Each structure stands twice: as C-alpha cells, then as structure tokens.
N, CA, C and O atoms as CSV, one atom per row, in Angstrom:
chain,resi,resn,atom,element,x,y,z
A,1,MET,N,N,22.309,-57.269,36.502
A,1,MET,CA,C,23.039,-56.471,35.529
A,1,MET,C,C,23.707,-55.274,36.209
A,1,MET,O,O,24.857,-54.941,35.926
A,2,LYS,N,N,22.958,-54.640,37.108
A,2,LYS,CA,C,23.500,-53.474,37.798
A,2,LYS,C,C,24.693,-53.872,38.674
A,2,LYS,O,O,25.665,-53.125,38.787
A,3,GLU,N,N,24.605,-55.076,39.303
A,3,GLU,CA,C,25.701,-55.545,40.151
A,3,GLU,C,C,26.970,-55.757,39.330
A,3,GLU,O,O,28.062,-55.412,39.780
A,4,LYS,N,N,26.836,-56.322,38.129
A,4,LYS,CA,C,27.996,-56.521,37.257
A,4,LYS,C,C,28.611,-55.184,36.874
A,4,LYS,O,O,29.835,-55.049,36.859
A,5,LYS,N,N,27.786,-54.201,36.566
A,5,LYS,CA,C,28.278,-52.864,36.220
A,5,LYS,C,C,29.035,-52.269,37.400
A,5,LYS,O,O,30.098,-51.671,37.232
A,6,THR,N,N,28.469,-52.441,38.608
A,6,THR,CA,C,29.132,-51.927,39.810
A,6,THR,C,C,30.472,-52.625,40.016
A,6,THR,O,O,31.470,-51.974,40.325
A,7,ASN,N,N,30.500,-53.954,39.844
A,7,ASN,CA,C,31.752,-54.693,39.984
A,7,ASN,C,C,32.768,-54.258,38.933
A,7,ASN,O,O,33.951,-54.101,39.236
A,8,ASP,N,N,32.311,-54.066,37.708
A,8,ASP,CA,C,33.210,-53.594,36.648
A,8,ASP,C,C,33.775,-52.222,36.991
A,8,ASP,O,O,34.967,-51.973,36.807
A,9,ASP,N,N,32.930,-51.341,37.484
A,9,ASP,CA,C,33.381,-50.003,37.882
A,9,ASP,C,C,34.393,-50.090,39.023
A,9,ASP,O,O,35.390,-49.368,39.030
A,10,MET,N,N,34.134,-50.974,39.987
A,10,MET,CA,C,35.062,-51.136,41.110
A,10,MET,C,C,36.407,-51.673,40.626
A,10,MET,O,O,37.454,-51.236,41.103
A,11,MET,N,N,36.388,-52.606,39.693
A,11,MET,CA,C,37.638,-53.149,39.167
A,11,MET,C,C,38.410,-52.081,38.398
A,11,MET,O,O,39.637,-52.029,38.473
A,12,ILE,N,N,37.707,-51.240,37.668
A,12,ILE,CA,C,38.367,-50.123,36.980
A,12,ILE,C,C,39.028,-49.211,38.006
A,12,ILE,O,O,40.167,-48.785,37.816
A,13,PHE,N,N,38.324,-48.912,39.085
A,13,PHE,CA,C,38.859,-48.052,40.142
A,13,PHE,C,C,40.069,-48.707,40.812
A,13,PHE,O,O,41.085,-48.049,41.040
A,14,ILE,N,N,39.961,-49.999,41.127
A,14,ILE,CA,C,41.080,-50.710,41.760
A,14,ILE,C,C,42.284,-50.724,40.826
A,14,ILE,O,O,43.409,-50.487,41.266
A,15,ASN,N,N,42.062,-50.998,39.551
A,15,ASN,CA,C,43.173,-51.002,38.591
A,15,ASN,C,C,43.812,-49.624,38.467
A,15,ASN,O,O,45.030,-49.513,38.330
A,16,PHE,N,N,42.993,-48.572,38.516
A,16,PHE,CA,C,43.537,-47.212,38.494
A,16,PHE,C,C,44.414,-46.976,39.721
A,16,PHE,O,O,45.514,-46.436,39.611
A,17,MET,N,N,43.915,-47.387,40.898
A,17,MET,CA,C,44.691,-47.210,42.129
A,17,MET,C,C,45.999,-47.991,42.060
A,17,MET,O,O,47.040,-47.485,42.477
A,18,LYS,N,N,45.959,-49.213,41.542
A,18,LYS,CA,C,47.170,-50.017,41.418
A,18,LYS,C,C,48.163,-49.364,40.464
A,18,LYS,O,O,49.362,-49.332,40.739
A,19,THR,N,N,47.669,-48.846,39.351
A,19,THR,CA,C,48.541,-48.187,38.382
A,19,THR,C,C,49.191,-46.950,38.992
A,19,THR,O,O,50.390,-46.725,38.824
A,20,ALA,N,N,48.401,-46.153,39.696
A,20,ALA,CA,C,48.938,-44.955,40.349
A,20,ALA,C,C,49.957,-45.340,41.415
A,20,ALA,O,O,51.009,-44.712,41.528
A,21,PHE,N,N,49.644,-46.371,42.195
A,21,PHE,CA,C,50.566,-46.831,43.233
A,21,PHE,C,C,51.877,-47.303,42.614
A,21,PHE,O,O,52.954,-46.931,43.079
A,22,ASN,N,N,51.789,-48.125,41.563
A,22,ASN,CA,C,53.001,-48.641,40.925
A,22,ASN,C,C,53.847,-47.523,40.323
A,22,ASN,O,O,55.075,-47.574,40.394
A,23,ALA,N,N,53.213,-46.523,39.738
A,23,ALA,CA,C,53.958,-45.379,39.190
A,23,ALA,C,C,54.672,-44.630,40.308
A,23,ALA,O,O,55.830,-44.239,40.161
A,24,THR,N,N,53.980,-44.434,41.419
A,24,THR,CA,C,54.591,-43.763,42.569
A,24,THR,C,C,55.754,-44.579,43.097
A,24,THR,O,O,56.815,-44.030,43.393
A,25,LEU,N,N,55.566,-45.889,43.220
A,25,LEU,CA,C,56.616,-46.763,43.725
A,25,LEU,C,C,57.835,-46.744,42.805
A,25,LEU,O,O,58.969,-46.749,43.284
A,26,GLU,N,N,57.616,-46.721,41.504
A,26,GLU,CA,C,58.732,-46.639,40.559
A,26,GLU,C,C,59.509,-45.339,40.749
A,26,GLU,O,O,60.739,-45.339,40.683
A,27,ASN,N,N,58.808,-44.238,40.983
A,27,ASN,CA,C,59.483,-42.958,41.219
A,27,ASN,C,C,60.260,-42.984,42.526
A,27,ASN,O,O,61.381,-42.480,42.591
A,28,ILE,N,N,59.676,-43.563,43.562
A,28,ILE,CA,C,60.375,-43.678,44.844
A,28,ILE,C,C,61.644,-44.505,44.660
A,28,ILE,O,O,62.706,-44.147,45.171
A,29,THR,N,N,61.530,-45.602,43.935
A,29,THR,CA,C,62.683,-46.465,43.686
A,29,THR,C,C,63.776,-45.698,42.950
A,29,THR,O,O,64.952,-45.798,43.300
A,30,GLU,N,N,63.395,-44.943,41.946
A,30,GLU,CA,C,64.368,-44.159,41.176
A,30,GLU,C,C,65.064,-43.127,42.065
A,30,GLU,O,O,66.281,-42.959,41.989
A,31,ILE,N,N,64.297,-42.441,42.901
A,31,ILE,CA,C,64.879,-41.444,43.808
A,31,ILE,C,C,65.837,-42.113,44.780
A,31,ILE,O,O,66.928,-41.601,45.031
A,32,GLN,N,N,65.434,-43.267,45.334
A,32,GLN,CA,C,66.308,-43.970,46.267
A,32,GLN,C,C,67.585,-44.435,45.578
A,32,GLN,O,O,68.670,-44.327,46.150
A,33,ASP,N,N,67.469,-44.947,44.364
A,33,ASP,CA,C,68.657,-45.391,43.637
A,33,ASP,C,C,69.593,-44.221,43.335
A,33,ASP,O,O,70.809,-44.344,43.485
A,34,LEU,N,N,69.034,-43.098,42.913
A,34,LEU,CA,C,69.859,-41.912,42.651
A,34,LEU,C,C,70.522,-41.417,43.930
A,34,LEU,O,O,71.691,-41.032,43.915
A,35,SER,N,N,69.788,-41.426,45.028
A,35,SER,CA,C,70.349,-41.007,46.318
A,35,SER,C,C,71.480,-41.933,46.732
A,35,SER,O,O,72.523,-41.484,47.206
A,36,GLU,N,N,71.265,-43.227,46.550
A,36,GLU,CA,C,72.303,-44.200,46.892
A,36,GLU,C,C,73.575,-43.911,46.100
A,36,GLU,O,O,74.664,-43.845,46.671
A,37,ASN,N,N,73.439,-43.741,44.800
A,37,ASN,CA,C,74.609,-43.451,43.960
A,37,ASN,C,C,75.291,-42.158,44.381
A,37,ASN,O,O,76.518,-42.088,44.437
A,38,PHE,N,N,74.498,-41.138,44.676
A,38,PHE,CA,C,75.047,-39.846,45.087
A,38,PHE,C,C,75.847,-39.982,46.378
A,38,PHE,O,O,76.998,-39.551,46.460
A,39,PHE,N,N,75.215,-40.593,47.394
A,39,PHE,CA,C,75.890,-40.706,48.690
A,39,PHE,C,C,77.148,-41.565,48.602
A,39,PHE,O,O,78.172,-41.230,49.198
A,40,LEU,N,N,77.077,-42.655,47.873
A,40,LEU,CA,C,78.252,-43.517,47.756
A,40,LEU,C,C,79.367,-42.832,46.973
A,40,LEU,O,O,80.544,-42.995,47.294
A,41,GLU,N,N,79.004,-42.072,45.955
A,41,GLU,CA,C,80.014,-41.335,45.197
A,41,GLU,C,C,80.658,-40.254,46.067
A,41,GLU,O,O,81.870,-40.043,46.016
A,42,MET,N,N,79.840,-39.581,46.855
A,42,MET,CA,C,80.368,-38.524,47.730
A,42,MET,C,C,81.325,-39.102,48.767
A,42,MET,O,O,82.377,-38.523,49.035
A,43,THR,N,N,80.961,-40.242,49.351
A,43,THR,CA,C,81.859,-40.827,50.353
A,43,THR,C,C,83.126,-41.362,49.706
A,43,THR,O,O,84.192,-41.342,50.322
A,44,GLY,N,N,83.021,-41.840,48.472
A,44,GLY,CA,C,84.196,-42.353,47.780
A,44,GLY,C,C,85.159,-41.257,47.377
A,44,GLY,O,O,86.367,-41.487,47.332
A,45,LYS,N,N,84.652,-40.070,47.084
A,45,LYS,CA,C,85.496,-38.965,46.639
A,45,LYS,C,C,86.127,-38.211,47.803
A,45,LYS,O,O,87.221,-37.660,47.679
A,46,GLY,N,N,85.436,-38.191,48.919
A,46,GLY,CA,C,85.963,-37.454,50.069
A,46,GLY,C,C,87.129,-38.191,50.696
A,46,GLY,O,O,86.971,-39.318,51.165
A,47,LYS,N,N,88.308,-37.562,50.709
A,47,LYS,CA,C,89.502,-38.199,51.257
A,47,LYS,C,C,89.337,-38.503,52.741
A,47,LYS,O,O,89.937,-39.445,53.259
A,48,LYS,N,N,88.524,-37.704,53.418
A,48,LYS,CA,C,88.371,-37.870,54.856
A,48,LYS,C,C,87.168,-38.737,55.226
A,48,LYS,O,O,86.858,-38.914,56.404
A,49,ALA,N,N,86.488,-39.280,54.199
A,49,ALA,CA,C,85.305,-40.103,54.477
A,49,ALA,C,C,85.725,-41.340,55.256
A,49,ALA,O,O,86.665,-42.042,54.883
A,50,GLN,N,N,85.025,-41.586,56.319
A,50,GLN,CA,C,85.357,-42.727,57.163
A,50,GLN,C,C,84.446,-43.904,56.825
A,50,GLN,O,O,83.324,-43.728,56.350
A,51,GLN,N,N,84.946,-45.082,57.075
A,51,GLN,CA,C,84.180,-46.299,56.811
A,51,GLN,C,C,82.877,-46.298,57.604
A,51,GLN,O,O,81.862,-46.813,57.136
A,52,GLU,N,N,82.905,-45.729,58.785
A,52,GLU,CA,C,81.703,-45.663,59.624
A,52,GLU,C,C,80.589,-44.869,58.938
A,52,GLU,O,O,79.421,-45.256,58.990
A,53,THR,N,N,80.951,-43.777,58.308
A,53,THR,CA,C,79.969,-42.960,57.597
A,53,THR,C,C,79.391,-43.731,56.418
A,53,THR,O,O,78.181,-43.722,56.195
A,54,GLU,N,N,80.250,-44.389,55.675
A,54,GLU,CA,C,79.788,-45.172,54.530
A,54,GLU,C,C,78.866,-46.304,54.984
A,54,GLU,O,O,77.853,-46.577,54.341
A,55,ASN,N,N,79.218,-46.958,56.088
A,55,ASN,CA,C,78.366,-48.031,56.612
A,55,ASN,C,C,77.007,-47.496,57.054
A,55,ASN,O,O,75.986,-48.148,56.837
A,56,ALA,N,N,76.986,-46.321,57.669
A,56,ALA,CA,C,75.721,-45.720,58.104
A,56,ALA,C,C,74.838,-45.408,56.898
A,56,ALA,O,O,73.627,-45.627,56.935
A,57,ILE,N,N,75.443,-44.902,55.841
A,57,ILE,CA,C,74.686,-44.593,54.623
A,57,ILE,C,C,74.149,-45.877,53.994
A,57,ILE,O,O,72.992,-45.926,53.575
A,58,LYS,N,N,74.978,-46.909,53.926
A,58,LYS,CA,C,74.526,-48.185,53.364
A,58,LYS,C,C,73.384,-48.777,54.193
A,58,LYS,O,O,72.437,-49.338,53.642
A,59,GLU,N,N,73.478,-48.650,55.513
A,59,GLU,CA,C,72.405,-49.146,56.385
A,59,GLU,C,C,71.118,-48.353,56.151
A,59,GLU,O,O,70.033,-48.931,56.080
A,60,PHE,N,N,71.242,-47.035,56.033
A,60,PHE,CA,C,70.083,-46.187,55.757
A,60,PHE,C,C,69.415,-46.600,54.442
A,60,PHE,O,O,68.192,-46.726,54.368
A,61,ILE,N,N,70.222,-46.805,53.425
A,61,ILE,CA,C,69.704,-47.196,52.112
A,61,ILE,C,C,69.021,-48.561,52.188
A,61,ILE,O,O,67.937,-48.747,51.635
A,62,ALA,N,N,69.651,-49.508,52.868
A,62,ALA,CA,C,69.062,-50.850,52.998
A,62,ALA,C,C,67.725,-50.786,53.726
A,62,ALA,O,O,66.767,-51.450,53.330
A,63,ASN,N,N,67.660,-49.985,54.794
A,63,ASN,CA,C,66.405,-49.846,55.539
A,63,ASN,C,C,65.324,-49.180,54.696
A,63,ASN,O,O,64.156,-49.564,54.768
A,64,ALA,N,N,65.702,-48.195,53.905
A,64,ALA,CA,C,64.728,-47.520,53.039
A,64,ALA,C,C,64.180,-48.497,51.999
A,64,ALA,O,O,62.977,-48.519,51.737
A,65,LYS,N,N,65.058,-49.296,51.414
A,65,LYS,CA,C,64.617,-50.280,50.425
A,65,LYS,C,C,63.722,-51.336,51.069
A,65,LYS,O,O,62.719,-51.751,50.488
A,66,LYS,N,N,64.094,-51.766,52.271
A,66,LYS,CA,C,63.283,-52.759,52.986
A,66,LYS,C,C,61.903,-52.181,53.291
A,66,LYS,O,O,60.891,-52.855,53.100
A,67,GLY,N,N,61.860,-50.952,53.758
A,67,GLY,CA,C,60.585,-50.301,54.056
A,67,GLY,C,C,59.727,-50.150,52.819
A,67,GLY,O,O,58.516,-50.364,52.864
A,68,ARG,N,N,60.352,-49.781,51.718
A,68,ARG,CA,C,59.621,-49.645,50.455
A,68,ARG,C,C,59.025,-50.982,50.038
A,68,ARG,O,O,57.874,-51.044,49.607
A,69,GLU,N,N,59.804,-52.049,50.164
A,69,GLU,CA,C,59.327,-53.379,49.772
A,69,GLU,C,C,58.190,-53.848,50.683
A,69,GLU,O,O,57.217,-54.435,50.209
A,70,GLU,N,N,58.310,-53.590,51.993
A,70,GLU,CA,C,57.236,-53.954,52.922
A,70,GLU,C,C,55.959,-53.188,52.587
A,70,GLU,O,O,54.870,-53.762,52.589
A,71,PHE,N,N,56.091,-51.900,52.302
A,71,PHE,CA,C,54.939,-51.077,51.938
A,71,PHE,C,C,54.288,-51.608,50.663
A,71,PHE,O,O,53.064,-51.702,50.572
A,72,LYS,N,N,55.116,-51.953,49.686
A,72,LYS,CA,C,54.622,-52.502,48.421
A,72,LYS,C,C,53.826,-53.778,48.674
A,72,LYS,O,O,52.734,-53.946,48.131
A,73,ASN,N,N,54.367,-54.675,49.494
A,73,ASN,CA,C,53.685,-55.940,49.780
A,73,ASN,C,C,52.356,-55.716,50.490
A,73,ASN,O,O,51.372,-56.391,50.186
A,74,ILE,N,N,52.316,-54.785,51.424
A,74,ILE,CA,C,51.074,-54.468,52.133
A,74,ILE,C,C,50.035,-53.932,51.158
A,74,ILE,O,O,48.877,-54.350,51.191
A,75,MET,N,N,50.441,-53.010,50.291
A,75,MET,CA,C,49.508,-52.431,49.328
A,75,MET,C,C,49.002,-53.489,48.350
A,75,MET,O,O,47.808,-53.535,48.052
A,76,GLU,N,N,49.891,-54.331,47.853
A,76,GLU,CA,C,49.470,-55.371,46.918
A,76,GLU,C,C,48.496,-56.343,47.577
A,76,GLU,O,O,47.536,-56.786,46.947
A,77,SER,N,N,48.739,-56.671,48.832
A,77,SER,CA,C,47.822,-57.537,49.577
A,77,SER,C,C,46.454,-56.873,49.713
A,77,SER,O,O,45.423,-57.525,49.551
A,78,GLY,N,N,46.451,-55.586,50.007
A,78,GLY,CA,C,45.197,-54.841,50.123
A,78,GLY,C,C,44.442,-54.789,48.809
A,78,GLY,O,O,43.222,-54.956,48.783
A,79,PHE,N,N,45.163,-54.556,47.711
A,79,PHE,CA,C,44.524,-54.549,46.392
A,79,PHE,C,C,43.906,-55.916,46.093
A,79,PHE,O,O,42.791,-55.998,45.578
A,80,LYS,N,N,44.630,-56.983,46.416
A,80,LYS,CA,C,44.131,-58.335,46.170
A,80,LYS,C,C,42.852,-58.574,46.965
A,80,LYS,O,O,41.890,-59.132,46.436
A,81,LYS,N,N,42.831,-58.160,48.225
A,81,LYS,CA,C,41.635,-58.333,49.051
A,81,LYS,C,C,40.461,-57.552,48.475
A,81,LYS,O,O,39.335,-58.049,48.447
A,82,MET,N,N,40.723,-56.327,48.015
A,82,MET,CA,C,39.656,-55.526,47.419
A,82,MET,C,C,39.115,-56.206,46.164
A,82,MET,O,O,37.902,-56.263,45.958
A,83,GLU,N,N,40.008,-56.719,45.332
A,83,GLU,CA,C,39.584,-57.413,44.116
A,83,GLU,C,C,38.758,-58.649,44.459
A,83,GLU,O,O,37.747,-58.925,43.813
A,84,ASP,N,N,39.193,-59.392,45.480
A,84,ASP,CA,C,38.456,-60.590,45.887
A,84,ASP,C,C,37.054,-60.241,46.358
A,84,ASP,O,O,36.100,-60.954,46.048
A,85,VAL,N,N,36.920,-59.147,47.106
A,85,VAL,CA,C,35.601,-58.726,47.580
A,85,VAL,C,C,34.711,-58.345,46.400
A,85,VAL,O,O,33.545,-58.734,46.342
A,86,VAL,N,N,35.265,-57.588,45.466
A,86,VAL,CA,C,34.486,-57.143,44.306
A,86,VAL,C,C,34.077,-58.324,43.432
A,86,VAL,O,O,32.959,-58.362,42.916
A,87,ASN,N,N,34.976,-59.280,43.268
A,87,ASN,CA,C,34.710,-60.409,42.375
A,87,ASN,C,C,34.047,-61.594,43.062
A,87,ASN,O,O,33.792,-62.615,42.425
A,88,LYS,N,N,33.767,-61.470,44.347
A,88,LYS,CA,C,33.174,-62.570,45.113
A,88,LYS,C,C,31.801,-62.919,44.548
A,88,LYS,O,O,30.951,-62.052,44.341
A,89,LYS,N,N,31.616,-64.187,44.312
A,89,LYS,CA,C,30.330,-64.684,43.819
A,89,LYS,C,C,29.503,-65.121,45.018
A,89,LYS,O,O,29.950,-65.943,45.816
A,90,ASP,N,N,28.299,-64.575,45.148
A,90,ASP,CA,C,27.413,-64.957,46.260
A,90,ASP,C,C,26.599,-66.172,45.913
A,90,ASP,O,O,25.801,-66.633,46.729
C-alpha cells in the first residue's frame, strides 16, 4: 500500500514537472515567434536592409526553433523514463 502511495506521489510530481515544462516551452515559443515577427518586420521596413542580414536572422530563428524542439524531445524522453521507473512492476 505504501509503495502505491509513493508511486502515486511520484506521478503527481512528474505530472507537475511536465506541466511546468510545457508552460515554459509555450512561453519560449511565443517569445521566439514575436522576435521572429519583429526582426522580419524591421528588415522589411529598413530601406537599407540587405538580404544577407535577413538571411542571418532567418538562420538564427531556425536554429533557435531547432534547439527548442531538441530540448523538448530530450525532456519528454526523460519524463517518459521517469514515469516508466515509477510505474515499473516488480
């Protein structure tokens, strides 16, 4: 009985961590999207903006999104492993 309570408590903790992580990731995504729009609008409005600058900004944005997605996948994998350990039947 005590083991089930401990497992239930661990699952509550893991779910809390996942919820907090997902909320943080959503905020990061929103900030990145707003930054992307800002930078692209600024380069579009500037008469002297060069294609090279716009390409550098697009590359920066793509790398940031890729990094965010890789981080998300690593965290989700870690959460899954933690859940598997907690729910493992001996």
